[in-house]
N, C-alpha and C positions, 0 to 999 in steps of 0.2 A: 551838134559836138561836145555841149556841155555835160549831157547827160551821158554820154560815152566815158568820159573821163572821169564823170561821177563813178560810175558802173564799176570801171578799172580802180579808182581808188577805193571802194568799197572793198574789192577783191583783196586789193593788198591789205589792208587796213583786219579785215577778218582774217586774213592768214597771217598776219603777224599777233593777234590776239589767239589763234588758235594755238600756235608754236609756242606762245609766252604760257598757255595753261599747261601743256605738255610739260614745258621744263618747269614750272610749278609742281607739277606731281611727282616731276623727277626728285627735286630739291627735297621734298618733303616725305618720301619715300625710301630715299639712300640712308636716312638714317635708322629707320628698323631692318634694312638689310646688314647694316656697318653694326649693330648692337653686341653681337658674340666677340667682335673685335674690341670694341669701345669697352666691353665690359672685364674682359682681360687684358689690356692696356693699361686702364685705369683703375682696376680693383675694383669694381662697381657689382651689387649687387641687383636683383630682378627688381628691388622696389625702387631704390634709386634710378634705374633705367625707366623705371614708370612713370618718374617725377619730370624724368628729361623729357618724355615724349611728350608728355601733360605739358611743360613750358610753354611748347609749341603753341600749343590749341590754345591756351589762357592769350597767349598775344594774340592770334590770329581772332579770337572773340570778340576781345577788346577793341579790335580795329575795325570791323565792320562795319559799323553805322559813321564813326569818323572818318573809314575811307569812303563813303558815299556823300559827305558832306564835303569833303575835300575836293571830290571830283567835280560837285555841281560848283565850286566856291572857285577854285582854280583851271578847271579841265579837265577832261579824262585822259589826252595825251601824258602831260605832265605827270599826274599821279600814276597813272601806269608806268613811265618812264622811272621815276624814283621809288615806286614800287618794287620792279624788277631791280633795277640796282642794290635798294638797299637788301633784299632779301639773297640776292648773288653776293656780296659783301659779306652776309653773314652766312651765308653756307661756306664761304670760304675760309670764316674764324672759327667754323665748327671745325675744322683740320686742323687749328692750332690749339684748340681746346686741351688745359692742363689737367683740370680739378672738377669735382659734380658743381660746385658753384658756377664756374666757369661757363659749363655746357647748359645748365639753366640758363643763366641769363643772356648767353648768345642765343639760345633754342628761342627764349622768350621773346628778345628784340626781333628774330629771323621771323615768327608768328605776328608781329607785328608789320613789319615791310612785307608779308604775304596778305597778312587782311587787306590791304587796301585796293588789291588789285582785282579782286570779285566783282564789286560795287563799280569800279573805274572801270571796267572791261563793259561791263552792262550798259553803261552811260556812254562810251562810244559806240557803241550800237545804236543808241537811240540819237547818237549825235549824227554820225555819218550816213545812217540806213533810211530809208524812206518806211514809213509806217507800214506801209504793205509787203515791206521784206524784212522786218524786224524779227519776226519768230522763227522764219528760218536761218536767219543770222544768228540769233540767241542759241538756236538749238546745236547749228553747226558748230558753234563756237565752244559751247557746252559737251561735244561729243568727243572734245581732247581729253576730257579726264579720264575715260576709262583707257584711251590711248596710251594715256603719261602712265598712269598705273601697269600697265601691261608694257612698256617698254623700260619702264625703270629697272626691274630684275634684270631685263637681257642687255641694259648698257651695263649696268653698275655692277652684277656679281660678276664678271670677268674681270671687271678694274679693280674690286675688292680683291679678287686671290692675286692678281698681278701687281700692284701697288698698295695694298692697304688701305684701312679705313680714311687715314687722312690725306692722303692723293686723293683718294676718291671724291673727297670733298672740294678740293680746290680743281680739280678736271669739271666737276657739274657746275660750280660757279661761273665757270667761263661760259656755259651753253647761256645764263640768262646774259652774260654780257655782249654775245652775240645778238640776243634779242634787242636787246636795248640797241645797241647800233644800227641793227633794222628800223 
């Protein structure tokens, strides 16, 4: 009975991690889809847009090792929940950006929020799966990356046309809140 519950919990955990990765990719892709509207609205040239895109990856890269340490110290569940909540807040704040500086700061902090998720989700696999099933669980979880990248334009492009770039970030931030609730 305990083994059956553990297997059922493992599937739920893997599903939440899988959807968390999908949301992560949608969140980070929506900026690329929104660049034309953002550049027009804030009068930004291509080089400034490149700086905005790079700001995310600076924060993301800087958080990789501390994210693993935090997951070891405080547990994967706590770091995953905090990371998703943090990145969802900064996704929503992207829609409130008013200048180049605000966008750079918001995207950098968004990268820090997202940077804790990869190591914490990998830690969750090791926490909740037996050794013999970890590789399959990890590969299943990581297959979500391509799916998230494929879903982002399908979801966000019509929303951009319908709502404009600011509102799309607010809508997409709700996806992360849904994952946190799960």
